[in-house]
Structure formats: structure tokens, C-alpha cells
C-alpha positions as a Markdown table, in Angstrom:
| # | Residue | x | y | z |
|---|---|---|---|---|
| 1 | Met | -105.6 | 30.2 | 56.8 |
| 2 | Gly | -104.8 | 28.1 | 60.0 |
| 3 | Ser | -104.0 | 25.0 | 58.0 |
| 4 | Ser | -101.7 | 27.0 | 55.7 |
| 5 | Ile | -99.8 | 28.3 | 58.7 |
| 6 | Ile | -99.5 | 24.8 | 60.2 |
| 7 | Leu | -98.2 | 23.5 | 56.8 |
| 8 | Leu | -95.7 | 26.3 | 56.6 |
| 9 | Ala | -94.5 | 25.6 | 60.1 |
| 10 | Val | -94.2 | 21.9 | 59.5 |
| 11 | Ser | -92.3 | 22.6 | 56.2 |
| 12 | Phe | -89.9 | 24.9 | 58.1 |
| 13 | Val | -89.2 | 22.3 | 60.8 |
| 14 | Leu | -88.6 | 19.6 | 58.1 |
| 15 | Leu | -86.2 | 22.0 | 56.4 |
| 16 | Leu | -84.3 | 22.7 | 59.6 |
| 17 | Asn | -83.9 | 18.9 | 60.3 |
| 18 | Ser | -83.3 | 17.8 | 56.8 |
| 19 | Pro | -79.7 | 16.7 | 55.9 |
| 20 | Val | -77.8 | 19.1 | 53.7 |
| 21 | Gly | -77.6 | 16.4 | 51.0 |
| 22 | Phe | -81.4 | 16.8 | 50.7 |
| 23 | Cys | -80.6 | 20.1 | 49.0 |
| 24 | Gly | -78.0 | 18.6 | 46.7 |
| 25 | Cys | -74.9 | 19.7 | 48.7 |
| 26 | Tyr | -72.4 | 17.0 | 47.5 |
| 27 | Lys | -73.4 | 14.2 | 45.2 |
| 28 | Arg | -70.4 | 12.0 | 46.3 |
| 29 | Ile | -67.7 | 11.6 | 48.9 |
| 30 | Phe | -64.3 | 10.2 | 48.1 |
| 31 | Thr | -62.1 | 9.3 | 51.0 |
| 32 | Phe | -58.5 | 8.4 | 51.7 |
| 33 | Gly | -56.9 | 7.3 | 55.0 |
| 34 | Asp | -56.3 | 4.5 | 57.4 |
| 35 | Ser | -58.2 | 2.5 | 59.9 |
| 36 | Ile | -60.0 | 5.5 | 61.4 |
| 37 | Ile | -62.3 | 5.6 | 58.3 |
| 38 | Asp | -61.7 | 2.2 | 56.5 |
| 39 | Thr | -65.1 | 0.7 | 55.9 |
| 40 | Gly | -64.0 | -2.6 | 54.6 |
| 41 | Asn | -60.9 | -2.4 | 52.3 |
| 42 | Phe | -58.5 | -4.1 | 54.6 |
| 43 | Ala | -60.9 | -6.9 | 55.4 |
| 44 | Phe | -61.6 | -7.5 | 51.7 |
| 45 | Ser | -57.9 | -7.4 | 50.8 |
| 46 | Ser | -57.1 | -10.0 | 53.5 |
| 47 | Gly | -59.0 | -12.6 | 51.6 |
| 48 | Asn | -59.5 | -15.8 | 53.6 |
| 49 | Asn | -56.9 | -14.9 | 56.1 |
| 50 | Pro | -58.3 | -14.5 | 59.6 |
| 51 | Thr | -58.2 | -11.1 | 61.2 |
| 52 | Pro | -60.1 | -10.0 | 64.4 |
| 53 | Ile | -61.9 | -7.1 | 62.6 |
| 54 | Lys | -63.8 | -9.7 | 60.5 |
| 55 | Glu | -65.4 | -11.1 | 63.7 |
| 56 | Leu | -67.6 | -9.9 | 66.5 |
| 57 | Pro | -67.3 | -7.9 | 68.8 |
| 58 | Tyr | -66.3 | -5.6 | 65.9 |
| 59 | Gly | -69.4 | -4.1 | 64.5 |
| 60 | Met | -71.6 | -5.2 | 67.5 |
| 61 | Thr | -73.2 | -1.8 | 68.1 |
| 62 | Tyr | -74.8 | -0.4 | 64.9 |
| 63 | Phe | -74.5 | -3.2 | 62.3 |
| 64 | Asn | -74.8 | -6.1 | 64.7 |
| 65 | Arg | -72.1 | -7.8 | 62.6 |
| 66 | Pro | -68.5 | -7.2 | 61.5 |
| 67 | Thr | -68.3 | -4.9 | 58.5 |
| 68 | Gly | -64.5 | -4.4 | 58.2 |
| 69 | Arg | -64.8 | -1.2 | 60.3 |
| 70 | Val | -62.3 | -1.1 | 63.1 |
| 71 | Ser | -64.8 | -0.1 | 65.8 |
| 72 | Asp | -67.9 | -1.4 | 67.5 |
| 73 | Gly | -70.0 | 0.5 | 65.0 |
| 74 | Arg | -69.9 | 3.5 | 62.6 |
| 75 | Val | -66.7 | 5.4 | 61.9 |
| 76 | Ile | -66.4 | 9.2 | 61.3 |
| 77 | Ile | -67.0 | 9.0 | 57.5 |
| 78 | Asp | -70.3 | 7.2 | 58.1 |
| 79 | Phe | -71.5 | 10.2 | 60.2 |
| 80 | Tyr | -70.4 | 12.7 | 57.5 |
| 81 | Ala | -72.3 | 10.7 | 54.8 |
| 82 | Gln | -75.5 | 10.4 | 56.9 |
| 83 | Ala | -75.5 | 14.1 | 57.8 |
| 84 | Leu | -75.0 | 15.0 | 54.1 |
| 85 | Gly | -78.0 | 12.8 | 53.1 |
| 86 | Leu | -75.9 | 10.1 | 51.3 |
| 87 | Pro | -75.7 | 6.4 | 51.8 |
| 88 | Leu | -72.8 | 4.9 | 53.7 |
| 89 | Ile | -69.7 | 5.2 | 51.4 |
| 90 | Pro | -68.7 | 1.8 | 50.2 |
| 91 | Pro | -65.1 | 0.5 | 50.3 |
| 92 | Ser | -63.4 | 0.8 | 46.9 |
| 93 | Met | -61.6 | -2.5 | 46.6 |
| 94 | Pro | -64.5 | -5.0 | 46.3 |
| 95 | Glu | -65.8 | -3.1 | 43.2 |
| 96 | Glu | -62.7 | -1.3 | 42.0 |
| 97 | Ala | -62.8 | -2.9 | 38.5 |
| 98 | Ser | -66.6 | -2.6 | 37.9 |
| 99 | Gly | -68.4 | -0.4 | 40.4 |
| 100 | Gln | -69.9 | 2.9 | 39.2 |
| 101 | Phe | -69.8 | 4.4 | 42.8 |
| 102 | Pro | -72.7 | 6.8 | 42.2 |
| 103 | Thr | -72.3 | 8.3 | 45.7 |
| 104 | Gly | -68.5 | 8.0 | 46.1 |
| 105 | Ala | -66.0 | 5.5 | 47.3 |
| 106 | Asn | -63.7 | 5.0 | 50.3 |
| 107 | Phe | -60.1 | 4.2 | 49.4 |
| 108 | Ala | -58.9 | 4.2 | 53.0 |
| 109 | Val | -57.0 | 1.1 | 54.2 |
| 110 | Phe | -56.4 | 0.0 | 57.8 |
| 111 | Gly | -52.7 | 0.5 | 58.7 |
| 112 | Ser | -51.9 | 2.9 | 55.9 |
| 113 | Thr | -49.2 | 5.5 | 56.0 |
| 114 | Ala | -48.9 | 8.8 | 54.3 |
| 115 | Leu | -45.3 | 8.2 | 53.1 |
| 116 | Ser | -44.3 | 5.1 | 51.1 |
| 117 | Trp | -42.5 | 2.0 | 52.4 |
| 118 | Asp | -39.4 | 3.0 | 50.3 |
| 119 | Tyr | -39.1 | 6.3 | 52.1 |
| 120 | Tyr | -38.6 | 4.6 | 55.4 |
| 121 | Lys | -36.4 | 1.9 | 54.0 |
| 122 | Thr | -34.1 | 4.3 | 52.2 |
| 123 | Lys | -33.9 | 7.0 | 54.8 |
| 124 | Tyr | -34.1 | 5.1 | 58.1 |
| 125 | Asn | -33.5 | 1.4 | 57.1 |
| 126 | Phe | -36.9 | 0.8 | 58.7 |
| 127 | Ala | -39.4 | -1.8 | 57.4 |
| 128 | Met | -42.7 | 0.0 | 57.7 |
| 129 | Pro | -45.3 | -2.7 | 58.4 |
| 130 | Ala | -48.0 | -0.9 | 56.5 |
| 131 | Pro | -50.4 | -2.7 | 54.1 |
| 132 | Ser | -50.9 | 0.4 | 52.0 |
| 133 | His | -49.9 | 4.1 | 51.7 |
| 134 | Leu | -51.4 | 7.3 | 50.3 |
| 135 | Glu | -49.7 | 7.0 | 46.8 |
| 136 | Leu | -51.3 | 3.6 | 46.3 |
| 137 | Gln | -54.7 | 4.8 | 47.3 |
| 138 | Leu | -54.4 | 7.8 | 44.9 |
| 139 | Asp | -53.4 | 5.4 | 42.1 |
| 140 | Ser | -56.5 | 3.3 | 42.7 |
| 141 | Phe | -58.6 | 6.5 | 42.8 |
| 142 | Lys | -57.3 | 7.6 | 39.4 |
| 143 | Thr | -57.9 | 4.2 | 38.0 |
| 144 | Val | -61.5 | 4.3 | 39.1 |
| 145 | Leu | -62.0 | 7.9 | 37.8 |
| 146 | Ala | -60.6 | 6.9 | 34.4 |
| 147 | Arg | -63.3 | 4.3 | 34.2 |
| 148 | Ile | -66.4 | 6.1 | 35.6 |
| 149 | Ala | -65.6 | 9.6 | 34.2 |
| 150 | Pro | -63.2 | 9.2 | 31.3 |
| 151 | Gly | -61.6 | 12.3 | 30.0 |
| 152 | Asp | -60.5 | 15.5 | 31.8 |
| 153 | Ala | -63.8 | 17.3 | 31.4 |
| 154 | Ala | -65.9 | 14.4 | 32.8 |
| 155 | Thr | -63.4 | 13.9 | 35.7 |
| 156 | Lys | -63.5 | 17.6 | 36.6 |
| 157 | Ser | -67.3 | 17.7 | 36.4 |
| 158 | Leu | -67.6 | 14.6 | 38.7 |
| 159 | Leu | -65.1 | 15.8 | 41.2 |
| 160 | Gly | -66.5 | 19.4 | 41.1 |
| 161 | Glu | -69.7 | 18.1 | 42.7 |
| 162 | Ser | -68.0 | 15.8 | 45.2 |
| 163 | Leu | -66.4 | 16.1 | 48.7 |
| 164 | Val | -62.9 | 14.7 | 49.1 |
| 165 | Val | -61.9 | 13.7 | 52.6 |
| 166 | Met | -58.1 | 13.4 | 52.9 |
| 167 | Gly | -57.6 | 11.4 | 56.0 |
| 168 | Glu | -57.1 | 11.1 | 58.8 |
| 169 | Ile | -53.7 | 9.9 | 57.4 |
| 170 | Gly | -50.2 | 10.2 | 58.8 |
| 171 | Gly | -51.0 | 8.8 | 62.3 |
| 172 | Asn | -49.5 | 5.4 | 61.4 |
| 173 | Asp | -46.3 | 7.0 | 60.1 |
| 174 | Tyr | -45.8 | 7.8 | 63.8 |
| 175 | Asn | -47.5 | 4.8 | 65.4 |
| 176 | Phe | -45.4 | 2.1 | 63.7 |
| 177 | Trp | -42.3 | 4.0 | 64.6 |
| 178 | Phe | -43.2 | 4.6 | 68.2 |
| 179 | Phe | -44.3 | 1.0 | 68.8 |
| 180 | Lys | -40.8 | -0.2 | 68.1 |
| 181 | Pro | -37.7 | 0.6 | 70.2 |
| 182 | Asn | -36.8 | 3.6 | 68.0 |
| 183 | Pro | -35.7 | 7.0 | 69.2 |
| 184 | Lys | -38.8 | 9.2 | 69.6 |
| 185 | Glu | -37.1 | 12.3 | 68.3 |
| 186 | Thr | -36.6 | 10.8 | 64.8 |
| 187 | Ala | -40.3 | 11.0 | 64.2 |
| 188 | Ser | -40.1 | 14.8 | 64.6 |
| 189 | Gln | -37.4 | 14.9 | 61.9 |
| 190 | Tyr | -39.6 | 13.3 | 59.3 |
| 191 | Met | -42.8 | 15.0 | 60.3 |
| 192 | Pro | -42.5 | 17.8 | 57.7 |
| 193 | Asp | -42.3 | 15.0 | 55.0 |
| 194 | Val | -45.5 | 13.4 | 56.3 |
| 195 | Val | -47.3 | 16.7 | 56.2 |
| 196 | Gly | -45.8 | 17.5 | 52.8 |
| 197 | Arg | -47.0 | 14.2 | 51.4 |
| 198 | Ile | -50.6 | 15.0 | 52.6 |
| 199 | Gly | -50.4 | 18.4 | 51.1 |
| 200 | Ala | -49.2 | 17.0 | 47.8 |
| 201 | Ala | -52.1 | 14.6 | 47.8 |
| 202 | Val | -54.6 | 17.4 | 48.4 |
| 203 | Gln | -53.0 | 19.3 | 45.5 |
| 204 | Glu | -53.2 | 16.3 | 43.3 |
| 205 | Val | -57.0 | 15.8 | 43.8 |
| 206 | Ile | -57.5 | 19.6 | 43.2 |
| 207 | Gly | -55.6 | 19.2 | 40.0 |
| 208 | Leu | -58.0 | 16.5 | 39.0 |
| 209 | Gly | -60.9 | 18.8 | 39.6 |
| 210 | Ala | -61.8 | 18.6 | 43.3 |
| 211 | Lys | -63.5 | 21.8 | 44.6 |
| 212 | Ala | -64.0 | 20.8 | 48.2 |
| 213 | Val | -61.4 | 19.0 | 50.3 |
| 214 | Leu | -61.6 | 18.2 | 54.0 |
| 215 | Val | -58.2 | 17.8 | 55.7 |
| 216 | Pro | -58.3 | 16.3 | 59.2 |
| 217 | Gly | -55.5 | 16.6 | 61.7 |
| 218 | Asn | -54.2 | 14.0 | 64.1 |
| 219 | Phe | -55.6 | 13.0 | 67.4 |
| 220 | Pro | -54.0 | 13.6 | 70.9 |
| 221 | Ile | -52.1 | 10.3 | 70.9 |
| 222 | Gly | -51.0 | 10.9 | 74.5 |
| 223 | Cys | -54.6 | 10.1 | 75.5 |
| 224 | Val | -54.8 | 6.8 | 73.6 |
| 225 | Pro | -54.9 | 3.7 | 75.9 |
| 226 | Thr | -52.3 | 1.8 | 73.9 |
| 227 | Tyr | -49.8 | 4.7 | 74.3 |
| 228 | Leu | -50.7 | 5.1 | 77.9 |
| 229 | Gly | -50.1 | 1.4 | 78.5 |
| 230 | Met | -46.8 | 1.3 | 76.5 |
| 231 | Phe | -45.2 | 4.4 | 77.9 |
| 232 | Gln | -46.3 | 4.4 | 81.5 |
| 233 | Ser | -44.2 | 6.6 | 83.7 |
| 234 | Asn | -43.6 | 7.0 | 87.4 |
| 235 | Ser | -43.1 | 10.8 | 86.9 |
| 236 | Thr | -46.2 | 12.9 | 87.4 |
| 237 | Ala | -44.5 | 15.5 | 85.2 |
| 238 | Asp | -45.0 | 13.3 | 82.2 |
| 239 | Tyr | -48.8 | 13.6 | 82.5 |
| 240 | Asp | -51.3 | 16.4 | 82.1 |
| 241 | Glu | -54.2 | 17.1 | 84.4 |
| 242 | His | -56.4 | 14.6 | 82.5 |
| 243 | Gly | -53.9 | 11.7 | 82.8 |
| 244 | Cys | -52.6 | 12.0 | 79.2 |
| 245 | Leu | -49.0 | 11.8 | 78.2 |
| 246 | Val | -47.7 | 15.4 | 77.6 |
| 247 | Trp | -44.8 | 14.6 | 75.2 |
| 248 | Phe | -47.0 | 12.6 | 72.8 |
| 249 | Asn | -49.8 | 15.2 | 72.8 |
| 250 | Asp | -47.3 | 18.0 | 72.1 |
| 251 | Phe | -46.0 | 15.9 | 69.2 |
| 252 | Ser | -49.5 | 15.6 | 67.8 |
| 253 | Gln | -50.1 | 19.3 | 68.1 |
| 254 | Lys | -46.8 | 20.0 | 66.2 |
| 255 | His | -48.1 | 17.8 | 63.4 |
| 256 | Asn | -51.4 | 19.6 | 63.3 |
| 257 | Gln | -49.7 | 23.1 | 63.4 |
| 258 | Leu | -47.6 | 22.1 | 60.4 |
| 259 | Leu | -50.6 | 20.7 | 58.6 |
| 260 | Gln | -52.6 | 23.9 | 59.2 |
| 261 | Gln | -49.8 | 25.9 | 57.7 |
| 262 | Glu | -49.8 | 23.5 | 54.7 |
| 263 | Val | -53.6 | 24.0 | 54.3 |
| 264 | Ala | -53.1 | 27.8 | 54.4 |
| 265 | Arg | -50.5 | 27.5 | 51.7 |
| 266 | Leu | -52.7 | 25.3 | 49.5 |
| 267 | Arg | -55.6 | 27.8 | 49.9 |
| 268 | Ser | -53.4 | 30.6 | 48.7 |
| 269 | Gln | -52.4 | 28.6 | 45.6 |
| 270 | Asn | -55.9 | 27.4 | 44.8 |
| 271 | Pro | -58.4 | 30.2 | 44.9 |
| 272 | Gly | -62.0 | 29.0 | 44.3 |
| 273 | Val | -61.3 | 25.7 | 46.1 |
| 274 | Gln | -62.7 | 25.1 | 49.5 |
| 275 | Ile | -60.0 | 23.4 | 51.7 |
| 276 | Ile | -61.3 | 22.8 | 55.2 |
| 277 | Phe | -59.1 | 21.9 | 58.2 |
| 278 | Ala | -60.8 | 19.5 | 60.7 |
| 279 | Asp | -59.4 | 19.8 | 64.2 |
| 280 | Tyr | -59.7 | 16.2 | 65.3 |
| 281 | Phe | -57.4 | 17.0 | 68.3 |
| 282 | Gly | -59.8 | 19.5 | 69.7 |
| 283 | Ala | -62.8 | 17.4 | 69.0 |
| 284 | Phe | -61.3 | 14.4 | 70.7 |
| 285 | Met | -60.3 | 16.5 | 73.8 |
| 286 | Gln | -64.0 | 17.3 | 74.4 |
| 287 | Phe | -64.6 | 13.9 | 75.9 |
| 288 | Ile | -61.2 | 13.8 | 77.6 |
| 289 | Gln | -61.9 | 17.0 | 79.5 |
| 290 | Asn | -65.7 | 16.5 | 80.1 |
| 291 | Pro | -66.4 | 12.8 | 79.8 |
| 292 | Gln | -69.5 | 12.8 | 82.0 |
| 293 | Ser | -71.3 | 15.3 | 79.8 |
| 294 | Tyr | -71.1 | 12.7 | 77.0 |
| 295 | Gly | -72.0 | 9.7 | 79.2 |
| 296 | Ile | -68.5 | 8.4 | 79.1 |
| 297 | Asp | -67.1 | 6.9 | 82.3 |
| 298 | Asp | -63.3 | 6.8 | 81.8 |
| 299 | Pro | -62.1 | 8.1 | 78.4 |
| 300 | Leu | -58.6 | 6.6 | 78.9 |
| 301 | Val | -59.5 | 2.9 | 79.0 |
| 302 | Ala | -60.5 | 0.5 | 76.2 |
| 303 | Cys | -63.9 | -1.1 | 76.1 |
| 304 | Cys | -62.6 | -4.3 | 74.5 |
| 305 | Gly | -59.3 | -5.7 | 75.6 |
| 306 | Gly | -57.6 | -7.1 | 78.6 |
| 307 | Asp | -56.8 | -6.3 | 82.2 |
| 308 | Gly | -54.5 | -3.5 | 83.6 |
| 309 | Arg | -55.1 | 0.2 | 84.1 |
| 310 | Tyr | -56.0 | 0.9 | 80.5 |
| 311 | His | -57.5 | -2.5 | 79.5 |
| 312 | Thr | -54.7 | -2.9 | 77.0 |
| 313 | Gly | -53.1 | -6.2 | 78.2 |
| 314 | Lys | -54.8 | -8.0 | 75.4 |
| 315 | Gly | -55.9 | -7.2 | 71.8 |
| 316 | Cys | -59.6 | -7.0 | 71.0 |
| 317 | Asp | -60.8 | -10.2 | 69.5 |
| 318 | Lys | -63.6 | -12.7 | 70.1 |
| 319 | Thr | -61.9 | -13.9 | 73.3 |
| 320 | Ala | -61.3 | -10.4 | 74.7 |
| 321 | Lys | -63.2 | -8.9 | 77.6 |
| 322 | Ile | -65.9 | -6.4 | 76.9 |
| 323 | Trp | -65.8 | -4.1 | 79.9 |
| 324 | Gly | -69.3 | -2.7 | 79.4 |
| 325 | Asp | -71.6 | -0.8 | 77.1 |
| 326 | Pro | -69.4 | 0.7 | 74.3 |
| 327 | Gly | -71.6 | 3.8 | 74.4 |
| 328 | Lys | -69.9 | 4.6 | 77.8 |
| 329 | Phe | -66.4 | 4.3 | 76.4 |
| 330 | Ala | -64.3 | 6.6 | 74.1 |
| 331 | Ser | -61.8 | 3.9 | 73.1 |
| 332 | Trp | -62.9 | 0.7 | 71.5 |
| 333 | Asp | -59.8 | -1.5 | 71.3 |
| 334 | Gly | -57.1 | 0.7 | 72.8 |
| 335 | Ile | -56.1 | 2.4 | 69.6 |
| 336 | His | -59.3 | 2.9 | 67.7 |
| 337 | Met | -62.4 | 4.7 | 69.0 |
| 338 | Thr | -66.0 | 3.7 | 69.7 |
| 339 | Glu | -68.9 | 4.7 | 67.6 |
| 340 | Lys | -69.8 | 7.1 | 70.4 |
| 341 | Ala | -66.4 | 8.9 | 70.3 |
| 342 | Tyr | -66.5 | 9.0 | 66.5 |
| 343 | Ser | -70.0 | 10.6 | 66.6 |
| 344 | Ile | -68.8 | 13.3 | 68.9 |
| 345 | Ile | -65.8 | 14.1 | 66.7 |
| 346 | Ala | -68.0 | 14.1 | 63.6 |
| 347 | Gln | -70.6 | 16.5 | 65.1 |
| 348 | Gly | -67.8 | 18.9 | 66.0 |
| 349 | Val | -66.7 | 19.0 | 62.4 |
| 350 | Leu | -70.2 | 19.0 | 60.9 |
| 351 | Asn | -71.6 | 21.7 | 63.0 |
| 352 | Gly | -68.4 | 23.4 | 64.4 |
| 353 | Pro | -66.4 | 24.5 | 66.2 |
| 354 | Tyr | -63.8 | 21.8 | 65.2 |
| 355 | Ala | -63.5 | 22.8 | 61.5 |
| 356 | Asp | -62.5 | 26.2 | 60.2 |
| 357 | Thr | -65.6 | 26.0 | 58.1 |
| 358 | Pro | -68.3 | 23.6 | 59.6 |
| 359 | Leu | -68.9 | 20.9 | 57.0 |
| 360 | Leu | -72.7 | 21.5 | 57.0 |
| 361 | Lys | -72.1 | 25.2 | 56.2 |
| 362 | Ala | -69.4 | 24.5 | 53.6 |
| 363 | Cys | -71.6 | 24.3 | 50.6 |
């Protein structure tokens, strides 16, 4: 009798601590986006051309080597995969023509935008310096699907048991614009088109058969060291109580509000499909507002970079200064986050409250 009770208790503890994937939640994850979740596509596409992300200190924390992730270690999608009991999701490009991708594929590419290059060239005569965009990622996705699950029925069956993560995407549509001497207000004018493109991509994957789609919002870019360094102001009114730039954070919130409205519209048009909004802004603000509770010293400075208030005087490469243990920083290289920050954001989406349905309760 006693041994049965102990066995039952142990089984209960194991069940509580087992990843949801153990119960067959999602068999695959397919992802789209930019450097926030790229796990090696940009590095692969660069061929023999040098790029800092192919060298240490990138990858120093978890992998002890560079993997093409734009961080010191794991990125958000890695934490989702591990929590769902899946292997780390491979980048799509290296095996685009031959891989079977039994647990999914990551189509995200560093520097990608939501809108196409032609959009910016035609409408604003602006040469968007993006290596990829959402339409190209979706084209690649459809090419892979046609090979690994040929025919509508097979495609719908495969996607019906998969999770699709649509982003984060759209941040670079603003970054590339703001980092040039362009009028800031123009980005607000094309914001509805950025959000509309994300929504159209969500609808497209639903049309192919997706039944679960995670749609992340944008981060509070006014708290990002590169923005803080580029747009320093002598006016205290330009900063909030945490030292973040008010205008840029308000901008990010407007994007997120529009995106949430788009998600609500998509839900009404697609009953039976689970469309989850992930509040990356709120999840990020956790360690801005209470850094000490997460073991972070100053969330507004980069771990890898140069001198100056925000450590952004130099880009992160093998000659840059590492200012300490990356686990005590939120920002890795001034624009991308540390594994520590990504883990905090991911936990807020997986367990709540930073997703309107916590991902671990979604299936």
C-alpha cells in the first residue's frame, strides 16, 4: 500500500514537471520572423562572407560556440520548443531542398521586414536594407510543404498538428527607417500596412491548414540601448521613470494595439482556429521595471559592445568588450537580447500572463 502511494506521488510530480510535448501537444513548430528568432538562416545564407554572428562571443553562453543565433545563447523560439518537449527547431535554409523537418522548421532571417523591398521603394523611394521579408519566407515555407506533405489533405493534416509562430516580425520595418535621417512620423503612416501584412500572413497559413498560430507584438524599443544611444536627449521629458524614451515606446504600443485589433478580426473570421497574441512589450517591461528581481544589474546597457552610457559605442564582435556575465544583462549587443532576457519573455508567454492564452495551456 505504501509503495503504491509513493509511486502515485512520484508519477504526479513527474506529470506536473513534464513538458506539454510529452503529452503530444504540438508535433512541430514552424516559425517566421527576424533576428529575434533566427536560428541560423542568415549565417547560412551569407556563405563564406564574414559576419560577427558566426564568431564568438555570439553563442558563448549555452552552446559555447556561434550557431547563427543573434544572442549569447538561446533565443525565444528555443525556449518554446524545449517547454513543448521538442528539439530545438532547425533553420530551414540548410535543408530547404531535402530536409523532412519532422519537428518543424524555422524560416526566420536576421534583418527581415514584414513588407517587401518594393513597397518602400515605390512608396517612399527608400532602399530597405533587408536581406529577406515575410513574403519570401512564406514562399519558402510553401515550397517545403509541397515536398514534405504533398496535396491539400496532407498539408492540412500536417499543419493541423503544428504550432505556427508568426514573428516577432515588423520591428525592422521601423528600425531601418529610424536608423536613417528620416522623419519619424512617416513610420506611423505605414504602420497599418505593416500590421496588415502580418495579418495577411496569419490568414495565409490558416488557409493552408494551421489551427494554432502565435502572433507576437513588438518590444518597447525606447528601452533598447541602440535607440537610447542614438536618440539621447537633454530633456528629461523625453524619458520615462525607467530611463526609456517615451516617444519610441508609445510608437511600439501603437503597433501592438493595431496588431491586437488585427488578431481579434482574424479570430472572428476563423472560428475553430486558436490565434494567440503574445505581449512581448509587457514581458520585456518586467526586467525594465524590476531588474534586481531577475538578477539583472542595468537593463538599459549592452553586455557586448563599446564604451559610453549604453555600451553602444561599438558593435559586438570578437574585438568588443564583454562587460560581465551575460546572465546579469538584458541586452546582448545593444539591439538584441541576452539568453536571460529571452528566457524571461518566453516564460511570460508560456505560463502567462503575457499571452492572452498561455502557450502551455493552449492545447
